[in-house]
N, C-alpha and C positions, 0 to 999 in steps of 0.2 A: 383060213384065211389069217395072216397075222393081224392083229387089232392092236390100233395104236392108241396108246394110252394117251389123252391130254390133259393137263389139268387145266381147272377152270380158273381163271383170272383173279388176281388176289387184287383187291382194291383196299383191304383193310391196313392198317396201320402194322407196319413193321414192329419185331418183335427190341424192345430197349430203347422206343423214340416217346416223349410224352406225348400226349394227344392236345394238337393244336385246339386251343381256344378262339373262335372268333370275334373279332372287334366288335365292341359295341356301335350303333349307329353314328352317335355322336363322335365318335373318334373317327370314327371311316371320313367324314363330312367336313371334319375339322381342318382346314388348310395349312395350319402349320404345325400340328400334331407329329409329334418323332424326331422333328429334326434340332429340338435343345441339344441335345449331345454328338450325334454327328455334325450338322451342319453348322452349328454355333450360331442360328438364327434364332429360336426358343425365345419365348421371354425372359424378361430380367429379373432375378428375385427382386421383391418389395424392399427388403432390409439392403438389396445395394443400392436402390434406388434412392432409399431416404439417406444412405451416409452419403450418395453423391449431393443432393440437393442440402444437404445440412455443410459441405464441404463449399459448396458453390452458394448459395444466401444467407448462409451465417455472416455475422458481424466481423469487424477483421480482428484479427489476432492480437492478444493484450501481450504491451511491452513492442512493440514495433513502433521504431523510430520516426517522428514526425513531427511538423513545427506547432501542431495544436497539444502535443504529448510531453512539452516540454514543463517542468515546474519547480519550484523554488525548492529549495534545501528546506526539508520538513522531519528535520531529526527528533528524535524522542530520549531526551533525556530522563536518567534517575534522577530521584531526590538531591543525592550526594553530586550528580553530574552538575546538574543547573547550578548548584552552589559554588563548586568548583568553578565554570563557566562564569558567571557573575562576578564573582572576585579577579580570577584571574582579567575578564576582559576590564572592569574598572580601573584596577592597577595601572593597565598596559596604558589606559585613555589618560591616566592619571598624569602617568610620565611622557606621553604625550602632549598633553596640556603646557605642562612646565616647559619644555622644549620649543613649542611651535607659537603659544601662545602668552607666555609669562606665567604660569600659573595661575589662569583666570579663573575663578568662582563659577563664573555663569556659564562662560564654556562646558566647564565640568559639570555643571548639573542640567546643560544641554542634553549633552551626552550621556547621561544616566538615564534619559527616558528612552531612547530605543532599547538597550539593554535591557530596561524592566521588559517590555514589549516582548523580547525575542525570548527573555527566561521565562515569562508566563507561556508563551507560545511553546515553546518546543520541549516544556516537561511531559512527561507522561500524567496522564488521567490520573491516575492513582497515586502520583505525588505532588499533586496541584496546589496541594495548600503549603509546601514547602517554600513554595516560590515567594511570596509577601515576607516570611521570615528573613528568610538568606539576603534579601535586597538591602537592607537598611546595614547590614553586616559588610556587603560589597562597598556599599557608599564609605562607611568610615576606613575600609582597606584602601579604597580608592585617593582617597582625601591626604594620604599619609606623603607621596611625593608634592601634593599644592598644597595643603598648609603652610602656610608662614610659620617658622620656627625661628624661637630668639635664641636658640645655643643651647645646645644639651639636650635629653631626654626629656626633662621638665617642661622645657621650652616646646618642644615639638606636641608633647600631650598637651599642651595649653594651645597651640596654636590647632590642634587636630580639633578640639572643644568649642572654641572659636569657629571654626569654620562649619562644623555642626549643626549650630546653633544659628547661623547668616544663611545657610543652603539650608534650610529646614523646611523652606517649600518645595526644592526641586525635590527634596527626600519624601514627602509625606504625596508630591502628587503622583512621583512615580511607581511608591508604592500602592497609593489608592488605584492606579490605571492595572497595576499588575493584578491587583486583588481582585478588581473589577472583572478582568479577562479572564482569570481562574474560576470564579465562579461561574459566571457563564459556560466557561466549559463544563464544569462538574453538572450544572442543570442538563445542559444537552447529553452528556453522560449517560446520565441517569435515565432521562427521558427514552433515548434510544434503548436502553435495557429494558425497559417496560414494555416498550414497545414489541420487543422480539422477543421479550422472556416469558 
């Protein structure tokens, strides 16, 4: 009789295939496990969430135009720049006073006060001590077109000396106001440096 050879069923793993490891019980019962890469329903990483929250709930970006963001001009001049500013400003104001008000020394003294304040506020903190020194020079330069001249260089010098003598109150007042602002700015700057230092 012919005997048919029968092979037993091969239930083992085939050659060359890695053995399959069963999933842990926590991964089997998790409803969204394994869908992050394929279906796109996986949990969003925390880094992405924090970045989105920072974009949405953070403060408004700086530099955006708005009605509350409008500021007055606040330049920072060096010692030389502040000196040139106040000298040129006072000379132009003196010429304007001569043209419009007939070289009124009172008007010139009144116009000297805002120039003193602006010079003290616009100079850099490192050069604030130069403002009270430059202001009397600017006052004298601005008096050249305003002072009464008797003719010639000597007469103009005499008119300049007379104007300085009669308008010393405006000169001292503007210089003292600028000195007070300069000292206040310097003290505030030193205190802030000590706090952050």
